[in-house]
MARKERO-302625 format. One record per atom (N, C-alpha, C): residue number from 1; atom name; x, y, z. Coordinates in nm, 4 decimals, padded with zeros to 6 digits. Example, Ala and Ser with C-alpha at 12.3 -4.5 7.8 and 13.67 -1.06 7.14 Angstrom:
BEGIN
+-----+------+----------+----------+----------+
|  nr | atom |        u |        v |        w |
+-----+------+----------+----------+----------+
|   1 |    N |  01.3190 | -00.5690 |  00.7800 |
|   1 |   CA |  01.2300 | -00.4500 |  00.7800 |
|   1 |    C |  01.3200 | -00.3300 |  00.7800 |
|   2 |    N |  01.2850 | -00.2250 |  00.7080 |
|   2 |   CA |  01.3670 | -00.1060 |  00.7140 |
|   2 |    C |  01.2900 |  00.0030 |  00.7870 |
+-----+------+----------+----------+----------+
***
This chain:
BEGIN
+-----+------+----------+----------+----------+
|  nr | atom |        u |        v |        w |
+-----+------+----------+----------+----------+
|   1 |    N |  01.6573 |  05.0014 | -04.6904 |
|   1 |   CA |  01.6950 |  05.1263 | -04.6308 |
|   1 |    C |  01.8161 |  05.1683 | -04.7066 |
|   2 |    N |  01.8089 |  05.3024 | -04.7517 |
|   2 |   CA |  01.9286 |  05.3448 | -04.8266 |
|   2 |    C |  02.0522 |  05.3581 | -04.7408 |
|   3 |    N |  02.1620 |  05.3434 | -04.8085 |
|   3 |   CA |  02.2856 |  05.3627 | -04.7277 |
|   3 |    C |  02.3162 |  05.5087 | -04.7155 |
|   4 |    N |  02.3891 |  05.5364 | -04.6085 |
|   4 |   CA |  02.4281 |  05.6719 | -04.5665 |
|   4 |    C |  02.5368 |  05.7124 | -04.6702 |
|   5 |    N |  02.5239 |  05.8459 | -04.7093 |
|   5 |   CA |  02.6321 |  05.8881 | -04.7973 |
|   5 |    C |  02.7690 |  05.8888 | -04.7340 |
|   6 |    N |  02.8734 |  05.8825 | -04.8041 |
|   6 |   CA |  02.9997 |  05.8754 | -04.7506 |
|   6 |    C |  03.0311 |  06.0190 | -04.6835 |
|   7 |    N |  03.0985 |  06.0281 | -04.5818 |
|   7 |   CA |  03.1223 |  06.1529 | -04.5101 |
|   7 |    C |  03.2075 |  06.2481 | -04.5955 |
|   8 |    N |  03.1779 |  06.3685 | -04.5775 |
|   8 |   CA |  03.2636 |  06.4787 | -04.6440 |
|   8 |    C |  03.3889 |  06.5042 | -04.5627 |
|   9 |    N |  03.5064 |  06.4932 | -04.6226 |
|   9 |   CA |  03.6202 |  06.5060 | -04.5433 |
|   9 |    C |  03.6952 |  06.6353 | -04.5868 |
|  10 |    N |  03.7681 |  06.6968 | -04.4907 |
|  10 |   CA |  03.8470 |  06.8103 | -04.5194 |
|  10 |    C |  03.9765 |  06.7938 | -04.4341 |
|  11 |    N |  04.0834 |  06.8565 | -04.4788 |
|  11 |   CA |  04.2182 |  06.8533 | -04.4192 |
|  11 |    C |  04.2586 |  06.9974 | -04.3898 |
|  12 |    N |  04.2853 |  07.0228 | -04.2681 |
|  12 |   CA |  04.3266 |  07.1614 | -04.2276 |
|  12 |    C |  04.4465 |  07.1443 | -04.1385 |
|  13 |    N |  04.5593 |  07.2011 | -04.1767 |
|  13 |   CA |  04.6795 |  07.1960 | -04.1106 |
|  13 |    C |  04.7267 |  07.0512 | -04.0841 |
|  14 |    N |  04.7054 |  06.9685 | -04.1859 |
|  14 |   CA |  04.7480 |  06.8245 | -04.1781 |
|  14 |    C |  04.6493 |  06.7339 | -04.0937 |
|  15 |    N |  04.5482 |  06.7931 | -04.0444 |
|  15 |   CA |  04.4498 |  06.7182 | -03.9546 |
|  15 |    C |  04.3198 |  06.6979 | -04.0301 |
|  16 |    N |  04.2708 |  06.5695 | -04.0442 |
|  16 |   CA |  04.1452 |  06.5429 | -04.1171 |
|  16 |    C |  04.0274 |  06.5672 | -04.0289 |
|  17 |    N |  03.9281 |  06.6312 | -04.0875 |
|  17 |   CA |  03.7974 |  06.6637 | -04.0285 |
|  17 |    C |  03.6811 |  06.6001 | -04.1088 |
|  18 |    N |  03.5774 |  06.5742 | -04.0441 |
|  18 |   CA |  03.4447 |  06.5381 | -04.1120 |
|  18 |    C |  03.3524 |  06.6494 | -04.1072 |
|  19 |    N |  03.2995 |  06.6869 | -04.2266 |
|  19 |   CA |  03.2193 |  06.8153 | -04.2298 |
|  19 |    C |  03.0767 |  06.7613 | -04.2272 |
|  20 |    N |  02.9967 |  06.8365 | -04.1397 |
|  20 |   CA |  02.8539 |  06.8104 | -04.1168 |
|  20 |    C |  02.7772 |  06.9314 | -04.1568 |
|  21 |    N |  02.6541 |  06.9058 | -04.2132 |
|  21 |   CA |  02.5660 |  07.0206 | -04.2381 |
|  21 |    C |  02.4981 |  07.0482 | -04.1037 |
|  22 |    N |  02.4345 |  07.1570 | -04.0834 |
|  22 |   CA |  02.3689 |  07.1889 | -03.9616 |
|  22 |    C |  02.2609 |  07.0879 | -03.9282 |
|  23 |    N |  02.1874 |  07.0410 | -04.0313 |
|  23 |   CA |  02.0870 |  06.9319 | -03.9965 |
|  23 |    C |  02.1566 |  06.8000 | -03.9485 |
|  24 |    N |  02.2657 |  06.7644 | -04.0205 |
|  24 |   CA |  02.3330 |  06.6476 | -03.9727 |
|  24 |    C |  02.3856 |  06.6556 | -03.8340 |
|  25 |    N |  02.4345 |  06.7807 | -03.8021 |
|  25 |   CA |  02.4866 |  06.7927 | -03.6636 |
|  25 |    C |  02.3796 |  06.7911 | -03.5691 |
|  26 |    N |  02.2673 |  06.8562 | -03.5951 |
|  26 |   CA |  02.1472 |  06.8427 | -03.5016 |
|  26 |    C |  02.1043 |  06.6962 | -03.4718 |
|  27 |    N |  02.0954 |  06.6189 | -03.5873 |
|  27 |   CA |  02.0521 |  06.4873 | -03.5716 |
|  27 |    C |  02.1615 |  06.4038 | -03.4830 |
|  28 |    N |  02.2877 |  06.4256 | -03.5055 |
|  28 |   CA |  02.3894 |  06.3657 | -03.4272 |
|  28 |    C |  02.3849 |  06.4142 | -03.2833 |
|  29 |    N |  02.3658 |  06.5367 | -03.2536 |
|  29 |   CA |  02.3442 |  06.5826 | -03.1172 |
|  29 |    C |  02.2189 |  06.5222 | -03.0552 |
|  30 |    N |  02.1076 |  06.5144 | -03.1229 |
|  30 |   CA |  01.9939 |  06.4522 | -03.0645 |
|  30 |    C |  02.0195 |  06.3067 | -03.0317 |
|  31 |    N |  02.0945 |  06.2342 | -03.1240 |
|  31 |   CA |  02.1199 |  06.0913 | -03.0951 |
|  31 |    C |  02.2114 |  06.0810 | -02.9694 |
|  32 |    N |  02.3023 |  06.1732 | -02.9626 |
|  32 |   CA |  02.3886 |  06.1788 | -02.8343 |
|  32 |    C |  02.3098 |  06.1976 | -02.7120 |
|  33 |    N |  02.2080 |  06.2892 | -02.7129 |
|  33 |   CA |  02.1271 |  06.3101 | -02.5919 |
|  33 |    C |  02.0418 |  06.1847 | -02.5642 |
|  34 |    N |  02.0028 |  06.1198 | -02.6679 |
|  34 |   CA |  01.9143 |  06.0003 | -02.6443 |
|  34 |    C |  01.9916 |  05.8866 | -02.5783 |
|  35 |    N |  02.1128 |  05.8720 | -02.6359 |
|  35 |   CA |  02.1970 |  05.7719 | -02.5709 |
|  35 |    C |  02.2360 |  05.7961 | -02.4306 |
|  36 |    N |  02.2713 |  05.9227 | -02.4039 |
|  36 |   CA |  02.2925 |  05.9633 | -02.2660 |
|  36 |    C |  02.1669 |  05.9414 | -02.1665 |
|  37 |    N |  02.0485 |  05.9677 | -02.2117 |
|  37 |   CA |  01.9346 |  05.9409 | -02.1312 |
|  37 |    C |  01.9169 |  05.7937 | -02.1124 |
|  38 |    N |  01.9357 |  05.7128 | -02.2221 |
|  38 |   CA |  01.9201 |  05.5662 | -02.2097 |
|  38 |    C |  02.0261 |  05.5078 | -02.1068 |
|  39 |    N |  02.1457 |  05.5663 | -02.1151 |
|  39 |   CA |  02.2553 |  05.5187 | -02.0233 |
|  39 |    C |  02.2092 |  05.5583 | -01.8801 |
|  40 |    N |  02.1557 |  05.6674 | -01.8563 |
|  40 |   CA |  02.1156 |  05.7084 | -01.7195 |
|  40 |    C |  02.0116 |  05.6143 | -01.6689 |
|  41 |    N |  01.9155 |  05.5712 | -01.7558 |
|  41 |   CA |  01.8148 |  05.4716 | -01.7181 |
|  41 |    C |  01.8760 |  05.3324 | -01.6875 |
|  42 |    N |  01.9728 |  05.2888 | -01.7690 |
|  42 |   CA |  02.0423 |  05.1628 | -01.7404 |
|  42 |    C |  02.1120 |  05.1745 | -01.6099 |
|  43 |    N |  02.1713 |  05.2809 | -01.5728 |
|  43 |   CA |  02.2446 |  05.2924 | -01.4492 |
|  43 |    C |  02.1426 |  05.2806 | -01.3295 |
|  44 |    N |  02.0217 |  05.3445 | -01.3476 |
|  44 |   CA |  01.9157 |  05.3328 | -01.2468 |
|  44 |    C |  01.8738 |  05.1898 | -01.2246 |
|  45 |    N |  01.8494 |  05.1272 | -01.3272 |
|  45 |   CA |  01.8000 |  04.9866 | -01.3233 |
|  45 |    C |  01.9112 |  04.8996 | -01.2607 |
|  46 |    N |  02.0437 |  04.9226 | -01.3055 |
|  46 |   CA |  02.1466 |  04.8454 | -01.2440 |
|  46 |    C |  02.1634 |  04.8585 | -01.0965 |
|  47 |    N |  02.1450 |  04.9890 | -01.0592 |
|  47 |   CA |  02.1526 |  05.0164 | -00.9109 |
|  47 |    C |  02.0312 |  04.9456 | -00.8382 |
|  48 |    N |  01.9172 |  04.9484 | -00.8931 |
|  48 |   CA |  01.7982 |  04.8844 | -00.8216 |
|  48 |    C |  01.8242 |  04.7383 | -00.8274 |
|  49 |    N |  01.8851 |  04.6859 | -00.9339 |
|  49 |   CA |  01.9013 |  04.5346 | -00.9345 |
|  49 |    C |  02.0175 |  04.4951 | -00.8264 |
|  50 |    N |  02.1098 |  04.5777 | -00.8119 |
|  50 |   CA |  02.2060 |  04.5618 | -00.7049 |
|  50 |    C |  02.1412 |  04.5558 | -00.5666 |
|  51 |    N |  02.0551 |  04.6590 | -00.5449 |
|  51 |   CA |  01.9867 |  04.6707 | -00.4202 |
|  51 |    C |  01.8923 |  04.5412 | -00.3920 |
|  52 |    N |  01.8228 |  04.5031 | -00.5001 |
|  52 |   CA |  01.7364 |  04.3798 | -00.4833 |
|  52 |    C |  01.8111 |  04.2639 | -00.4599 |
|  53 |    N |  01.9272 |  04.2454 | -00.5257 |
|  53 |   CA |  02.0148 |  04.1248 | -00.4950 |
|  53 |    C |  02.0633 |  04.1314 | -00.3528 |
|  54 |    N |  02.1030 |  04.2365 | -00.3001 |
|  54 |   CA |  02.1454 |  04.2498 | -00.1619 |
|  54 |    C |  02.0322 |  04.2148 | -00.0702 |
|  55 |    N |  01.9118 |  04.2628 | -00.0917 |
|  55 |   CA |  01.7972 |  04.2258 | -00.0102 |
|  55 |    C |  01.7696 |  04.0683 | -00.0188 |
|  56 |    N |  01.7785 |  04.0228 | -00.1343 |
|  56 |   CA |  01.7538 |  03.8777 | -00.1520 |
|  56 |    C |  01.8658 |  03.7910 | -00.0852 |
|  57 |    N |  01.9930 |  03.8440 | -00.0815 |
|  57 |   CA |  02.0908 |  03.7742 | -00.0136 |
|  57 |    C |  02.0569 |  03.7707 |  00.1387 |
|  58 |    N |  02.0124 |  03.8801 |  00.1897 |
|  58 |   CA |  01.9754 |  03.8975 |  00.3314 |
|  58 |    C |  01.8615 |  03.7945 |  00.3644 |
|  59 |    N |  01.7631 |  03.7823 |  00.2675 |
|  59 |   CA |  01.6509 |  03.6947 |  00.2895 |
|  59 |    C |  01.6979 |  03.5507 |  00.2936 |
|  60 |    N |  01.7939 |  03.5225 |  00.2031 |
|  60 |   CA |  01.8528 |  03.3803 |  00.1950 |
|  60 |    C |  01.9176 |  03.3482 |  00.3264 |
|  61 |    N |  01.9951 |  03.4475 |  00.3786 |
|  61 |   CA |  02.0677 |  03.4208 |  00.5017 |
|  61 |    C |  01.9714 |  03.3972 |  00.6100 |
|  62 |    N |  01.8645 |  03.4719 |  00.6191 |
|  62 |   CA |  01.7639 |  03.4479 |  00.7231 |
|  62 |    C |  01.7007 |  03.3120 |  00.7053 |
|  63 |    N |  01.6600 |  03.2802 |  00.5841 |
|  63 |   CA |  01.5980 |  03.1467 |  00.5571 |
|  63 |    C |  01.6912 |  03.0347 |  00.5969 |
|  64 |    N |  01.8135 |  03.0469 |  00.5702 |
|  64 |   CA |  01.9123 |  02.9459 |  00.6022 |
|  64 |    C |  01.9142 |  02.9033 |  00.7530 |
|  65 |    N |  01.8933 |  03.0035 |  00.8345 |
|  65 |   CA |  01.8939 |  02.9847 |  00.9815 |
|  65 |    C |  01.7431 |  02.9580 |  01.0328 |
|  66 |    N |  01.6431 |  02.9756 |  00.9580 |
|  66 |   CA |  01.5105 |  02.9666 |  01.0015 |
|  66 |    C |  01.4628 |  02.8251 |  01.0225 |
|  67 |    N |  01.3949 |  02.7977 |  01.1237 |
|  67 |   CA |  01.3438 |  02.6615 |  01.1453 |
|  67 |    C |  01.2030 |  02.6543 |  01.0907 |
|  68 |    N |  01.1781 |  02.5398 |  01.0243 |
|  68 |   CA |  01.0487 |  02.5110 |  00.9708 |
|  68 |    C |  00.9494 |  02.4778 |  01.0644 |
|  69 |    N |  00.8271 |  02.5172 |  01.0632 |
|  69 |   CA |  00.7259 |  02.4953 |  01.1670 |
|  69 |    C |  00.6187 |  02.3985 |  01.1028 |
|  70 |    N |  00.6280 |  02.3506 |  00.9885 |
|  70 |   CA |  00.5274 |  02.2734 |  00.9252 |
|  70 |    C |  00.5556 |  02.1246 |  00.9175 |
|  71 |    N |  00.6793 |  02.0892 |  00.9822 |
|  71 |   CA |  00.7152 |  01.9543 |  00.9779 |
|  71 |    C |  00.7374 |  01.8967 |  00.8349 |
|  72 |    N |  00.7953 |  01.9743 |  00.7575 |
|  72 |   CA |  00.8335 |  01.9320 |  00.6078 |
|  72 |    C |  00.7084 |  01.9218 |  00.5303 |
|  73 |    N |  00.5944 |  01.9786 |  00.5646 |
|  73 |   CA |  00.4677 |  01.9645 |  00.4769 |
|  73 |    C |  00.4763 |  02.0655 |  00.3747 |
|  74 |    N |  00.5593 |  02.1618 |  00.3746 |
|  74 |   CA |  00.5748 |  02.2599 |  00.2693 |
|  74 |    C |  00.4586 |  02.3650 |  00.2737 |
|  75 |    N |  00.3985 |  02.3879 |  00.3864 |
|  75 |   CA |  00.2896 |  02.4810 |  00.3897 |
|  75 |    C |  00.3181 |  02.6056 |  00.4655 |
|  76 |    N |  00.4178 |  02.6046 |  00.5488 |
|  76 |   CA |  00.4626 |  02.7316 |  00.6172 |
|  76 |    C |  00.5154 |  02.8407 |  00.5271 |
|  77 |    N |  00.5223 |  02.9607 |  00.5709 |
|  77 |   CA |  00.5825 |  03.0696 |  00.5000 |
|  77 |    C |  00.7319 |  03.0446 |  00.4642 |
|  78 |    N |  00.7966 |  02.9801 |  00.5555 |
|  78 |   CA |  00.9473 |  02.9656 |  00.5282 |
|  78 |    C |  00.9571 |  02.8648 |  00.4114 |
|  79 |    N |  00.8792 |  02.7531 |  00.4127 |
|  79 |   CA |  00.8908 |  02.6551 |  00.3031 |
|  79 |    C |  00.8520 |  02.7173 |  00.1640 |
|  80 |    N |  00.7489 |  02.7955 |  00.1753 |
|  80 |   CA |  00.6895 |  02.8559 |  00.0476 |
|  80 |    C |  00.7983 |  02.9564 | -00.0064 |
|  81 |    N |  00.8567 |  03.0339 |  00.0854 |
|  81 |   CA |  00.9627 |  03.1259 |  00.0361 |
|  81 |    C |  01.0891 |  03.0508 | -00.0184 |
|  82 |    N |  01.1266 |  02.9461 |  00.0531 |
|  82 |   CA |  01.2386 |  02.8776 |  00.0060 |
|  82 |    C |  01.2096 |  02.8076 | -00.1269 |
|  83 |    N |  01.0859 |  02.7580 | -00.1532 |
|  83 |   CA |  01.0494 |  02.6994 | -00.2741 |
|  83 |    C |  01.0522 |  02.8009 | -00.3884 |
|  84 |    N |  01.0000 |  02.9209 | -00.3470 |
|  84 |   CA |  00.9973 |  03.0273 | -00.4504 |
|  84 |    C |  01.1422 |  03.0681 | -00.4932 |
|  85 |    N |  01.2314 |  03.0808 | -00.3862 |
|  85 |   CA |  01.3714 |  03.1182 | -00.4256 |
|  85 |    C |  01.4494 |  03.0066 | -00.4904 |
|  86 |    N |  01.4105 |  02.8878 | -00.4766 |
|  86 |   CA |  01.4898 |  02.7766 | -00.5244 |
|  86 |    C |  01.5047 |  02.7906 | -00.6826 |
|  87 |    N |  01.4135 |  02.8380 | -00.7530 |
|  87 |   CA |  01.4308 |  02.8486 | -00.8981 |
|  87 |    C |  01.5032 |  02.9668 | -00.9440 |
|  88 |    N |  01.5466 |  03.0509 | -00.8568 |
|  88 |   CA |  01.6218 |  03.1736 | -00.8980 |
|  88 |    C |  01.7530 |  03.1870 | -00.8247 |
|  89 |    N |  01.8603 |  03.2092 | -00.9017 |
|  89 |   CA |  01.9938 |  03.2194 | -00.8383 |
|  89 |    C |  02.0107 |  03.3493 | -00.7623 |
+-----+------+----------+----------+----------+
***
């Protein structure tokens, strides 16, 4: 993959600027929009994960107080759910 050309720099009133062609600016703007959209999706997934963790914490609390009905045979729903949850923090 070829290296990007060095940026064109200009100084105006003692302040340095990077000069972009219209095509470069459009590509930069498109990249910014893509990053913004990806960030929005990450926030949605993060929120959904937080909601799922809260629900699982509630399930764990209920399971901690639930009485097993299968006499430790591991066949009742409570035992099956506990076994499924045991592998996941």
